[in-house]
N, C-alpha and C positions, 0 to 999 in steps of 0.2 A: 409338284403336280397341280396343286390348287392355289398357289401363291399369286398367280396372275390376276385372281378374281377377288378383289378386296371385299366383296360382300359375302364371301364364303369364310367360315371358321371351322375348325376341326378338333376334335379331342379324341385322344386314344383311351378307350374304356377298359380293355383288357387284352393281354397277350398270354398265349398259352399254347402247348403243343396241339397240333391238329391230329386227327385220326390217321393221317398219311405221314409215315416217317419222312424227316427232312423238310416238312412244311410247318411253320408256325401260323396259328389262327389269330389274327388281330382284328378286334372290334372297334370301329371308329364311328363316332357320331358327327356328322357333317351338318352344319347349320348355315341356312341362307334365308333369303327374304320370304321364302315359302314355308320355313319351318325347319325342324330337325329330323333327320332320320338316320338310323344306324345302318352301317356297311360291314360286310364281312370280307376280310382280305386274307389271302393266303400267301406267306411271305417265304421265300426260298432260304435255306440255311446260310447262304452267303450274303443274305440281305439286299441283293441286286435285282431281284424279280418279284412280282406279285401277280397272283391270279385273283380275279374276282368271280363271285358266283358261289355255287354250291358244289360240294363233293358228294356225288350220288351214290347211295349204297347198291350193291350188286350181289348177284348170286341167287339160288334157288328161293331162299327166304330172305330177302333183302332188308325187311323191317323188323326182323326177330330180335335183333340186338336192342333196338330202341324200344320195342315193345317190353322186353324184359326190364330194362331200366325203369321205365314208366310204372310197371306194375309193382315194383319194390318200393317206389320212392313218392307215391301220390298222397297228399295230404290235405286237399282242398275239398270243398263241398261237393257232393254228388247227388245224382238221381237217376232213376231207371234201375233195372235189375242188376245186382252185383255180380251175378254169374252169366251175364249176356255174352253172347258170341262176338260182339262188337263193343270195344270201349272207345270213346272219343274223348280226348283230353284237350282242353283249350288253354293255352297260355296267354293271359291277358293283363292288361294294364287299365286300372280304372280312370286314369287321366287321358287314355288314348282315344282320339276321335274316331279312328278306324275300328277300334274295338266296339266302340258304341254303335257304329253303323252296321257292324257284322252281327250284332245281337239278335236282331229280328230274323236273320237268315237261319241262325243256329236254332232258334225257337221253331221256325217252320220245319226244319229238318228233323228235330226231336218229335214234333207232332206227327210227322210221316213215318218216323222210326220209334215207336214206343218202347220196343225191346232192347234199345241201345242203353248201354251204361255211359253217363256223360259226367265228366269230372272237370271242375274249373280251378286251374291253377294260377296263382298271383304270379306275375313277372313284371314289377314296376321297373320302368326304364329310368336310367339315371338322369335323362334331361327333363324329366317331369318332376316338378317341385312339391306335389302333394300326393303323388301315386303311391309312395311307400306307406304312408299314413293310412291311406285308404285301403291299402292291402292288409295292414294290421286290423283294420275295423272289419273287413270281410272275414278274416280269419276268425275273428272273436265272435261275430254275429252267427257265422257258420257252425261253430263248435256249440253255440247255445240253441239254435233251432235251424233245422234244414229248410223249413218253409220261409222263416224270416230272412234267410241269406239272399235267396233269389229275389225277393223284393228290394232288399237293400242294394244288390248290385245293379238291378235295372233303374231304380230311383236315382242312383249316384251317376248312372250314365246319362239319364234325363237331366240332371243338374250340372253336368260338366262345365258348362259355360258360365255358370254362377259361382263355382268354387274356385278360390285362390289360395296360395300358400297361407296367407294371413288369416282367412276365415275358415279354413279347412276343418278344424276342430268343431266349430259352431255348426257348420253345415252337415257334416257327417254325423254328429249327434242328433240333429234335426231329422236326418234320413233314417237314422237308427230308430228313433221314436215312430216315425211314420211307418216303418216296416214292422212295428210290434215289438221291438227289443227294448231294454232298459238302457237308455243312453249312457247314463253315468257308469254303470257297470262294465258296458261295451268300451267306454273311453278308458276307464282304469285298466281293463284287460289289454287294450291296444298298446298301452305304455309299457308293458311288462317285457322284459328281456327274452322270456320263452317265446312269446308271440312273435317278436322280431326274429328270432331264430328259426321259427316255422316258416316265415316268409323268405328268409335267406335260403333255407333248404329248398324251398319251392323254385326260386331263381336258380340255385345250383343245379337242380334237376333239369330245368329248362336248358341251361347251358350245356349239360352233359348230352343233350340229345340234338344240339345245334341251334337252339333258339337264340336269335340276336334282336329280334323286333316282334311287335306284337299287332294283331292277333295271329296266332299260329294254332292250327289243329293237327292232332295226331289221330288217325283212324287205324287202331291196332298197330300203332307204331309207324304208320305211313305219314310222312309230313305233308300236310295240305295247307295252302295259303288260306288264312281266315276269311278273306274276301271273296272266296269261290263261291259261285251261284249254288243254290239249293239243289237244282238238278244234278250237278256234277257231284256234290257231296253225297247225295242220295245213291248215285251209281257206284260210288267208291265203297260207301257202306255195305251196299247189297253184294257187291263183289267180295268184299272181306268176309261177310256172313257165309258165303258159299264155299270158303276155302276150308280144308280140312286141317 
């Protein structure tokens, strides 16, 4: 399907049963001159047909299953009332430029909706070479201070273009210091197996609710593209808050 275009390469990241019997879910990263992007394919059991796009939830409470999964698996930094009527979960990658662009919109939304509970979940993508390390730092900074982690996340987004695989430790330690954290302690924490296990659990949680790329928001379990405008996000939040 893609072999005619020599500028394109592809890599199969994951193959798993989908939520629909008889279809396998295959996540593929396609790379061209514009960059890399993940795609979700649904392959028939005979291997001869593929569907692209999303399987939409259905029924009177279509988002209840995802909401329940998220409520039991969240482990990222959070802000806002824990018992809020609406919980927003963001799956994000610190190396993802779209995530950095979405951050101001999310800040605007939370300013308009102070009673919302917001949780940041790491979802480092395999094509990003320092994202997993940054996710480890986020986890460690967040467990040390809820104030410092939001500074760390924003400062890392601001410094994205200056961070490389080679200098990631140096840059992330400097950002940790600028955020008020002890950089040496955070770096030591980031290297521990239990920290990496927490990030892996966050990725597994995202995959369990259909996340293949970033940023993705879930509003009470409802999947919303992370690049959605603030007015649309506010309408969805207000609607979810009105539901019994």
